[in-house]
N, C-alpha and C positions, 0 to 999 in steps of 0.2 A: 533580510529579516533581522530584527533586533533579537539579541539573546534573551532580553527581558520578555519579549513576546513569546519566544519558544518556550521559555520556563513556565510562563503562565498557561500556555496551551497544554503543557505536560500535566500541570496540576489539575486543570479542568478535566483532561482526559482520564486521569486516574480516578477522579470522583465519578465521572460518567460510567466508566467500566465497573467500578465497585458497585454502583447502583444497579447494574444489571447482573450482579452476582458472578462475574467472571473474574477468576483469580489468575494473576500474572506470575511468571517465574521471578525469582529474586533479583536477577541481573537487571531487570528493567528499572529498578529503583536504586541501583548502585550509584553513589555519588563519586566524584573525582577522588575524594579521600578513600572511599571503599576500594577503588580501582588500584590504588597504590599498594594494597595488600594482596593483590591477585597475581598469581604466577602463571606459568605456561600450562598448568592444568586447565585454564580457562581460555586457551587460544582459539577454540572453536567459535566463541562469541564474536571475537574480532575478525577472524579469518572469514567467516561465513555471514558477516554483516547482520548479526542478530541485534535487536534492540530498536531504539527510536529512529524514526525517519519522518521529517516534517518538511513539506515543500509548498511553496506558492507558485510553482511551475514558472518562475521568472516573471510573474504578473505584477508583482509589488502589492498585491491585494489578496492575502490569504483567504479572506472570507468570501470572495467571489470565485476564485480559481485557486484551489488548494486541497491538501489532503494530509491527514495525520495517520501514520502507520507504525506498527510495532511488529517486527519480525521475531516470531517465537522459536522457530526451528527452520533449518535450511541445509541443503547440501552445498557442494562447491564444484563448479565447472572445471576448475583449474588444479585441484589438488586431490589425488585419488585416495589419500588417507581418510578423507571424509566419505562415508559410505551412504549417507542418506540420499535417496533419489527424489525426495519430496521436500515441501516447504509448507509452513503455516504462518499466516499473518493475521493481525487484528487491525482494522482500519476504522476510522471515525470520519464520516462525512456530515457536514452541517447542512441545514436546510438551504437549498439553492446553491450550494458550493460545488462547483463543477470540477471534476477530473477530466482533462481534455482528451480528445480522441487519440487513441494509440492502439497498437497491437503488439504482440510478443512474437519474436522469432522462434523461440523454443518452448516457452512456457504455456502449458494448458492449465487452466484453473477453474475451480468452482468459487463463485462469489455468493456468500450466504448473508441474508439479512438476519442478524442475531438479536435485534431488538431496537426499539425506538420508532423512528419514522419509517415511511416506505423508502425503498431504493428504486430509482428510476434509471433505466439504461436505454441507450440507443446504439444499435449495432449496424455495421456495414461489412460486407465482404471487401477484401483487398485484391487488387490486380498485381501483376508481376513487377510493375514499377512502384508499387506502394500507393497506387491511387485508390480512392473509394469507388466501389462499383454500385451502380443502381440496379442491383439484382436482389431477388428475395433472399432473406437471411434465415438459415436454419437455427432455431432457438431450441436449446436443450435445457428444459426446466423441470427439475424434480422428477425425472423419468418420463417426461413427455417431450416428444420431438415434433415440431411444427414450424411453419414458415410464416414470416411476416414481411411486409415491404421494407426495403432498405431505410433505415432511420426511424422506423416506428418506435414509439415509446413502449418499453416493456417494464412493468412494475412488479417488484418483489415485496410481498407483505412479510411481517415477521415470521421467520422460520423457513421461508422460501429461498430457493437457490437457482443459479443459472450456471451453466458450463460454458466457458469461453475457450474456443479452440485457437491454436496458433494461427496468425494471420487474420484474425477477426477484429476489426476495429470496434472499439467500444469507448463510450464516455458515460459518466454517471454522476448523480447527485442525489441528495436526500430531499424528501417531500413530506411535510406534516411533522417535522421535528428532526433533530439530530439522529443519525442512524449508526448503530454499532454493526460493523460488517466483518464477517469472517472470510478468509481466503485460504483455501487449500489447493496446493498445486504441485507440479513437479518442481525440482530445484530452480532457484531464481538468482539471477545476477542483474541488478538494475543498472550496472555500469554499461552492459552491452546488449541487453535483451529487449529494450523498449524501442518501438518505432512510432514516434508521434507524427500525426498528420501534418501539424504546423510546428515549426521549431519552438521549443520551450526550454527553460532552464530547469533541469530536473532536480538539482541540488542547490539550495539557496546560499547566496553570499550572506555571511553573518556579520552584523555590527555588534562587537563585543561591548555592550553597555552595562553588563553586570556579570557576576560569576556564573558558570555553568551549574545548573541544578542537576541534570543527568545528561551525560554525553549523547549526542546523536551518533549513529554508526559512522557518519563522516568525520566525527571528531576522533575516532579510534587511532588514526595514525599518529596523533599527538600524545597518545598515552604511552608510557615507557613499559617495556616488558618486565 
């Protein structure tokens, strides 16, 4: 992806989020110049991968297969000094923009439709070798537990949520307009906890065609302490 594209997606995301009355923590809009003034007091932001995450899943077409995420809080699998056992993210899915089938080895999460269009999901159980199973899937939706056939579409209207347990394949997209999505989960590490059904590129290669507006968390190793 081009840096200019990432920068524009960030601008659009900030407008969309503000339009829904959701307020973001200050570090989300720290520029590279702002980061030069930050010391080790802010190490948690970098260590726990807080901030921007934009991916096209290696598709080369963000608008058909992609997702924009902002990690607001997170624990850390690897460093016991961070005590949070939970994480929170904000996601934006555009209409018809698919996040491909994947599950998490450790993470259990609630996915919440915070506003905009509907959120549509398809879920499958997984087998011991990571295969998708053609078995009924237990859907946990806002206090209701019920079963649907494997791969049946489940729709979340504004304010509705679904709980996705470890090992449960899911893909999703927005319907009827861009969707603002909340994610509340146990702590998360996208470097090790995602199992995609088909191979994808989780983090994009970036063509640096203009300066960084706000760094992605994958840019943090370039920031000096």
